[in-house]
N, C-alpha and C positions, 0 to 999 in steps of 0.2 A: 602411578598409573602404570601395573608392569605388563613386560611388551608382549604376554599372549593375551590378556585383556583388551591392550592397545589393538591389536591386529585384527581379531574378534568383531570389536565394535565397529572400527570402521570398515572391515567386512559386510557387515552386517547395515550399517548406516547406510555407503556404494550402491548397495543392492537396492535397498528404496528407492533411493533416488532416481537409479537407472531405469527403475519400474515404471515410473509414469505414465500411463498413459491417456487416462482422463482426468478430470479435474473432480475432485470429491466434494460430495454434500451439496454441488450444486444443480439447474437445471429443472425443466418441467417434468422431468419421469419421476422426480422425491415422490414417494407413496404421501398422503398428508391423511388425517383425520377430517371426522367429519367439523367443518366452522372453521379451520385451519387455512394459511394461507396461499395460496397456489404462489410457488414462485415463478418468476417471469427471466430473472437474471441471464442477461445472455453467456452461454455456457464458453464461445468464443473467446470471451476477455478475461483476462488473468491479471488482477491488478499487483504491481509486484508492491507489497507493503514495505515499505523499509522507516525507519527508527533510526535515525541518527545513522550509527554505522553498520549497523545489521539488516538483515532480510531474510524472509522467512523460508522457510523449504519445507517439505513432508518429513525430515528426519530430523526437524530445528532449525533451529536460529542460525545462520549464514554471518560471522562478523569479522571484519578485518583488524587485526591486533597485534602491535609490534611490526608490523610489515608482513604480517603472514593470514590466511584465512583460517577459522574458528568454526569449531558446530559445537552448539549445546544443546543436546537431548532433550526434546518434549517430557517433563514431568521427571524424570532423575538427574536433568541440568549438567550432566559430564560433561566437560571442556574438554575438547581435543584440536589438535591441529587438524587441516582435510585434506592430509595426502597417505597416499596409499600404502607410502614404504615405511613398514616397522624401523627400517635400520634408516632411513632418514635422518638426519640430523638437525633438517627447518632450521635453516638461515636464509635469513630474509635477502631480498635483493640490498645492493649499496650503488654508490657512484662507480665507486672503484671493482663491483663486481655484481655488476644488472644481470646477469645469465644465471640466477640463483640454480641449483637444482631442484629443490624441493619443488612441487606442482602447486604448493597452497603460497606460495612466495607472490607477494604484490609487487606490481613495478615499481620503479624509483620516483617516475612520476606521479603528481599527484594520481591515487586513483579511488575510485567510489565500484560498487558493482551490484546489480542484483541476476537474481535467480529465475528460470522460465526453461520448463520442463526436462528438465536433469541437466541443462546446463546453466554455466556459471558465467556472465557478459559482464568486462570487467570496461567502465569508461576510463582512459586515461589522457591524461591534458597531454597534449602535444603543442609546444611554444605559449605563444602568451592567449590568442585567442581561438585555437584549435583543439579539437581533440578528434582522438581515434575508438572505435569500440573491435574487441577481442573477444570471441566467442572460447568456451574450455567445456568440453563435458567431463563431466564428473567420472569418467573411468580412468582420466590422467592421460587421455589420447595425446596433448598439444595443445597449443593458443591458436587460434584462425583468426587473423584480421581480417575484420568484415567491414570495416566501417572509417573511411579518411573523412572529417565533416570540418569548415571552416567557421567553425563558429564555436561557442563555450553553451557550457553544459549544466544544467542543474536536474539532477534525478533525486536529491532527496526530499524531496518537497512532495514532489507526485511523477510519476509513471507507470504504465502500464504497457500489456503488452496483446496482441490479437492476432494469431495465428503466424502470418511469416512478417509483421511488424512491430516496432516498438515506438509509443510515443513519450514523448517528455518534454522540456522548458529546455529551450536554445536560447542562451545571453547575444545577445547579437551588441556588438559595441559601437558608439557612436561619440561626438565630441562635442560638450557641453560648448557654447560657442559663447560664453560669460567670462568661464573659466577654465578656458582651454583644457580642462580634463577628460577623461575617458571614462562615460559612462554605459551605461547597458540597457538597451528594450528586450524585451521578453515575446517570445514567441511560441507556439505548438510545433512541436518539428517530427515527423513521420520518417523513420527509416528503413526502409525496406533489408530485413536480416539476411538475406539469399542474396542479392544483388550488390548492398550498400550505398545507393541511390535514397534519395528523401528528397521529402517535399512540406515548406510549413501547410499548417493548416489554418490559420488564423492570421488576422492584419495582428503587427508588431502593437506593441501597449509597453508603457512605463508603468503601470496597475500590474499590483502583486499576481500572480497566479498562484491559489491557494491548493488548487485540487481541480483534477480533471477525472470525469468517466464516459465511458466509451459504452453502448448499447445497438448493435447494428451498423446504420451509417449516422448513429449521430451524434457526435461528441460534447458533451456536456463540461463547462469550465465555469469555475465559482473565483472569481478575483475578488480586490482591494484594491477601492481607487486611490490614487497615487498622492490627491489631493487632502480627500475628505476622511480615507478610511473604510468608506462606506462601502459596505459586501454585495455585490450582483452578481448572478449568472447568466451567462449564455448560452447558447445550443449552436453547434456548427453542424452541419449536413455535408460528410467527408467528403462527398463525389462531386457537389457541385459547388464545395466551400463558403455556402450560403452562410451567414453567422446573424444572430437574430436575438434579443436581447428576450430573455427567460421570466426574470424574477429583477426589480430593480433596486438598489442600494437601498438596504435596510435602516439608512440615515432619511430617508422617505416618508416613515412610519407604513412600510405593507405588514401587513397582517399574518406574511407566514414569510418564511426565510428557506432556499435549497438544501437538502443535506446529501443525498445521494441519487442517482440513475436510477430508476425502475426498470423502462423498458425504453423505445424510442418515440414515445410520442408522453410519456408518466416520467415524475420523480416523487421521491421519501421528501416531505416536508415537514418541520413542523410550527405550529402557530405560536403567532409570539405575544396574543393577545388568549385563545384557549389554550395554550399548553397541550394542545394534541400534539400526536405524531402520524403520519400516515402519506398516502397517496396521490397526487395531482395528477390531472390531465396538463399538457402544455397552456392549455386555454385558460389554466388557473380554477377550473371546475374543480371541486373534490370527488375523488372517486372510491375513497374508503380510508376508513379510519382506524387506525391500527391501535391506538392509544389514545385513550380519550383524559383530557387533561385534567387538574383539579385548580381549583382557584387558591391562589396563594405559592403555587410551587410551578418551579420553571423546570426544564430540561439541562442540566448542567452539558450533556451532549448526547448526540445519538449514532448508534454505529451500525448501522444494518448491512450483513452480508451475507450471500446466498440463502442460509437457513434460518436465519433469527436477525436480531437486535438488541444488541446490548445498549441501554442507554442507564442516564442519571437521571434522578431527581433532585433539584435544588431546592431551598424556600429563595424567593423574590430579593435577588439583590445580595444573598448572602450566597458563600461559596463552600460554607458547609454543606454536603450531601444528604437530602432526607432518606436515601437508598439508593442500591444501584440493580436493577434487573434485568430480567435475559428474556424476552419474545421468543419461543421456539415455533416458527414458523409450520413446521410440519406437524403439532400435536396441536398449535392455537393457545398453548398453556404460555404463563408469566410468571418464572421463577425469581425470587428473591435471593438475591447473590450478593447481598451488602458485607456481609461477614468474609465469604469469601475474597473479595475485593480488596479488603484491610489486609487481611490476610497476606494475601499473595502480592498485592499490588499490579489488580489487573487496570490496566488501561485502555483497550482495543481487544477485539473480537475477529477471528479470521474463519470463514466459515469453508472456505476452499479446502482448508486442514483440520477445520475442526477444534482450534486452538483457541486460547485465551491468551493476551499479552501482555508482559507484567513488566515489571521493575521494582526495584527497590531505591533506599532513599539515595545507593550511589550509583543509581541509572545501569547496575548490572542487571541485562534481560533475561527473561525465563519466557519459557510457554508450559502452558498447562492446557491438557487433553478436557475438550467440552465435555466428556462422559465423565471425567473425576471431578471436575467443579460442579456440574449439577448433581451428582450421585453424593456430594456434602451437601449442599445445599439441601437437596430435599430429604435427604435422612435427616438433618438438622431439624427440618419441619415438624 
């Protein structure tokens, strides 16, 4: 890429990132047509969608590669180092030279990144069991240490922001009495991004935490049992920290499973016997069926996000999909995007940025705009 084109692109991208004021595509103010689904999702919550080392932003995928932050643009897929200076040589930090002049350089220590409202957050391993959080505005103004925390972290599986707080998995070390080896328990931690204070919002467990969602004062946690692998879900009041079982382990034969939060008192589910997708209240009663099931067809996955639901149908006990679909909550229409899923390698949908997430066989990640994918699908029909 020539230097002039690089400068134009990076200025355009930085202006997009810095102009963020509100979330796109979410909230109760969206206009809906008759029979469409009224969206109740909490607009104060932003899920830090992370796919391996990649994280989403308004301008595209931010990834850490070769010790530098890169940005891959939506639809065009142009890959560039996330640095303002067109004259910068983009040299990564090293043990001998830890203070790189490039704003895109990662820390020498093990580092993972998240993005939220025009800023990149670096989670940096500090010693064996501790970590630090740094914040860097995308205008390149420098990095600010905002928290130093006495435990390990895991943000790859799940993390979310809500106003001035971030929630993610804390790894708490303990010694195995039988083997005298170090093992880790996990808890969800809430870190205040303004003063660096923190608190744990659930009890420590050895079970795997697979997913967290937040709506209002309710934190939903999806887990897998450490011993039997059974999938279950709990809900926590983040004011009182009272935690209750929402859905017991699937190995116990429940008729439905937790998928995602809808609001403080209800959640998306899929029926394990009826094969439908809908919304249930926390007492288990059905509030609304969104997609009716079909005998002999199961859901490969269901991915609701803001203004739409991306889902796969599969035959019972088979991996090959029957088809891939997108339900537009704003219109109530279901669109067949099977061909587009295969063509682009689509694996998810993010309604905040109105993009489909995809990767090829080599796990090169790309973003495709909702408008492009749905236009191709409807044109083909």
